C-alpha positions in Angstrom: -20.2 3.3 -16.9 -17.2 3.2 -19.2 -13.9 2.5 -17.5 -10.7 3.5 -19.3 -8.1 3.5 -16.5 -7.8 1.3 -13.4 -6.0 2.3 -10.2 -5.0 -0.2 -7.5 -4.0 0.2 -3.9 -1.1 -2.1 -2.8 -1.5 -3.4 0.8 -4.5 -5.7 1.4 -5.3 -5.5 -2.3 -2.2 -7.0 -4.1 -0.2 -8.0 -1.1 -1.2 -9.0 2.4 0.8 -8.1 5.5 1.0 -9.1 9.1 2.9 -7.0 11.6 2.7 -9.7 14.2 5.5 -11.4 12.3 7.7 -8.4 12.9 6.7 -8.1 16.5 7.7 -11.6 17.2 11.1 -11.3 15.4 11.9 -8.1 17.1 11.1 -9.6 20.5 13.9 -12.2 19.9 16.5 -9.3 20.2 14.7 -6.9 22.5 14.1 -6.4 26.2 10.4 -6.4 25.3 8.1 -9.3 24.6 6.1 -9.3 21.3 3.0 -8.4 23.3 4.8 -5.4 24.8 6.1 -4.3 21.4 2.6 -4.5 19.9 1.2 -2.5 22.8 3.8 0.3 22.1 3.0 0.5 18.3 0.4 3.3 18.7 3.3 5.4 19.9 4.9 4.8 16.5 1.9 5.8 14.4 2.8 9.5 14.2 6.3 8.6 13.2 5.1 6.1 10.6 2.8 8.8 9.1 5.9 11.1 8.8 7.9 8.4 7.2 5.2 7.4 4.7 4.7 11.1 3.9 8.4 11.4 3.0 9.0 13.9 5.8 11.7 11.8 7.5 14.3 9.5 6.0 14.8 5.8 6.5 17.8 6.0 8.9 15.9 8.4 11.3 12.8 6.3 11.2 14.5 3.1 12.1 16.8 4.6 14.8 13.7 6.0 16.5 11.9 2.6 16.1 15.0 0.8 17.6 14.8 3.1 20.7 11.0 2.7 21.1 11.0 -1.1 20.8 14.3 -1.5 22.7 15.7 -3.5 19.8 19.3 -4.6 20.4 20.2 -5.5 16.8 21.3 -3.2 14.0 19.1 -0.8 12.0 19.7 -3.0 9.0 18.4 -6.0 10.8 15.3 -4.0 11.9 14.7 -2.9 8.4 14.6 -6.5 7.3 12.3 -7.6 10.1 10.0 -4.6 9.6 9.7 -5.3 5.9 9.5 -9.1 5.8 5.7 -9.1 6.7 4.2 -9.4 3.2 2.6 -12.2 1.2 1.2 -12.0 -2.4 -2.5 -12.1 -2.9 -2.1 -14.3 -6.0 -5.7 -14.2 -7.2 -5.8 -10.4 -7.2 -2.5 -10.2 -8.9 -3.7 -12.5 -11.6 -6.8 -10.2 -12.1 -4.4 -7.3 -12.5 -2.4 -9.2 -15.1 -5.6 -9.9 -17.0 -6.7 -6.3 -16.9 -3.3 -5.0 -17.9 -3.7 -6.5 -21.3 -6.7 -4.2 -22.0 -6.3 -1.2 -19.7 -3.6 1.1 -18.4 -3.0 0.4 -14.7 -1.6 2.5 -12.0 -0.9 2.1 -8.3 -1.6 4.6 -5.5 -0.2 3.5 -2.2 0.5 4.9 1.3 3.9 3.3 1.8 7.5 3.8 2.7 10.9 3.6 1.2 11.9 0.5 3.1 8.7 -1.4 2.2 8.8 -0.5 -1.5 12.5 -1.5 -1.8 11.7 -4.8 -0.2 8.6 -5.5 -2.3 10.0 -4.4 -5.7 13.0 -6.7 -5.2 10.8 -9.7 -4.5 7.7 -9.5 -6.6 7.3 -9.0 -10.3 3.8 -7.5 -10.1 5.0 -3.9 -10.3 5.8 -4.0 -14.0 2.0 -4.3 -14.6 1.6 -0.7 -13.5 2.3 2.2 -15.9 2.6 4.6 -13.0 3.3 3.9 -9.3 2.3 6.8 -7.0 3.9 6.2 -3.6 3.0 8.6 -0.7 6.5 8.9 0.6 7.7 10.1 -2.9 4.7 12.4 -3.5 4.8 13.8 0.0 1.1 13.4 0.8 -0.9 10.4 1.8 -4.4 9.2 0.9 -7.1 10.3 1.4 -5.7 13.8 0.6 -7.3 14.8 -2.7 -4.0 16.0 -4.2 -2.6 12.5 -4.5 -5.7 11.4 -6.6 -5.4 14.5 -8.8 -1.7 13.7 -9.3 -2.5 10.2 -10.3 -5.0 11.3 -12.9 -2.5 13.8 -14.3 0.3 11.1 -14.5 -2.0 8.8 -16.3 -3.8 11.4 -18.5 -7.0 9.8 -17.2 -10.6 11.0 -17.0 -11.8 10.9 -13.5 -15.3 9.8 -14.6 -13.7 6.8 -16.4 -11.3 5.9 -13.7 -11.8 3.0 -11.3 -10.0 2.8 -7.9 -9.7 -0.3 -5.7 -8.7 0.1 -2.0 -9.4 -1.8 1.2 -9.9 1.3 3.4 -13.2 3.2 3.3 -11.6 6.6 3.9 -9.3 6.1 0.9 -12.4 5.3 -1.3 -14.6 8.2 -0.2 -12.3 11.0 -1.5 -12.1 9.8 -5.2 -15.7 8.7 -5.1 -16.7 12.3 -4.2 -14.5 13.5 -7.1 -16.4 11.4 -9.6 -14.3 8.2 -9.8 -15.8 4.8 -9.8 -14.6 2.8 -6.8 -14.4 -0.7 -5.2 -14.2 -0.8 -1.4 -12.3 -4.1 -1.1 -13.6 -5.3 2.3 -12.7 -8.8 3.5 -16.1 -10.0 2.4 -15.8 -8.6 -1.1 -14.9 -10.9 -4.0 -12.7 -8.7 -6.3 -13.5 -10.7 -9.4 -17.2 -10.3 -8.9 -16.8 -6.6 -8.1 -14.8 -6.1 -11.2 -17.4 -8.0 -13.3 -20.0 -5.5 -12.3 -18.2 -2.9 -14.4 -18.3 -5.2 -17.5 -14.6 -5.0 -18.0 -12.8 -6.7 -20.9 -10.6 -9.6 -19.8 -12.4 -10.5 -16.6 
C-alpha cells in the first residue's frame, strides 16, 4: 500500500512522560503525600478532558488542580511541575527526521495549552511537522472522527495513503475504520520494524 502522508501522535510516540514525577514534586508543597495525590487523580480526569478539549482555560484548570491536590504554591509553580514530566524518545524522533526528508508529516495529539507551551520551548522536533493538530485548539479529542477528517483536510491527504502512529488502541481504531493505514505502537512494538513493513523511503 502506497503511503503519501504520515501522521504521528505525540505522547508515548515522540516523547515519553511520567506523572509520578509531578506527584512527588507536588507533595513537597502540599498537605497530601505523593501517594494521596496519585489516588485523587481519577477525580481530575473529567477536568483534564475539558482542558484538553479546549473547553476551559489554563488558569481555571490549574486553580481547580491546586484545590484538589491541596497544593500550597502558586499556579505558575504548579504549571511547571505538571509540565516537567517529559523526556524525548530519541530513536523515534530520529525516525521522524528521516521520514520528513521524503514525506509530509503531521501531528495529531490530545494535549493541553500548558504541555504544548512547555514542549515547544524545549524540543526542536516540532518543526518536522507541516501541521500540528492539537485537541485543545481544535476543540475535540481523539478518537472522535472529526479530528482525523480535519487532519486530512489540513494536509490535503488521501486517507487511503495516510499512515497514523499512536500508542492507544482506541485512537487507532477510528482512522483504521476510515481507511487509513495505522501502527498501534504498543510497548512491545519496534517502530522502525513496523515502518519498514510499509516499504517507506528513508527507513
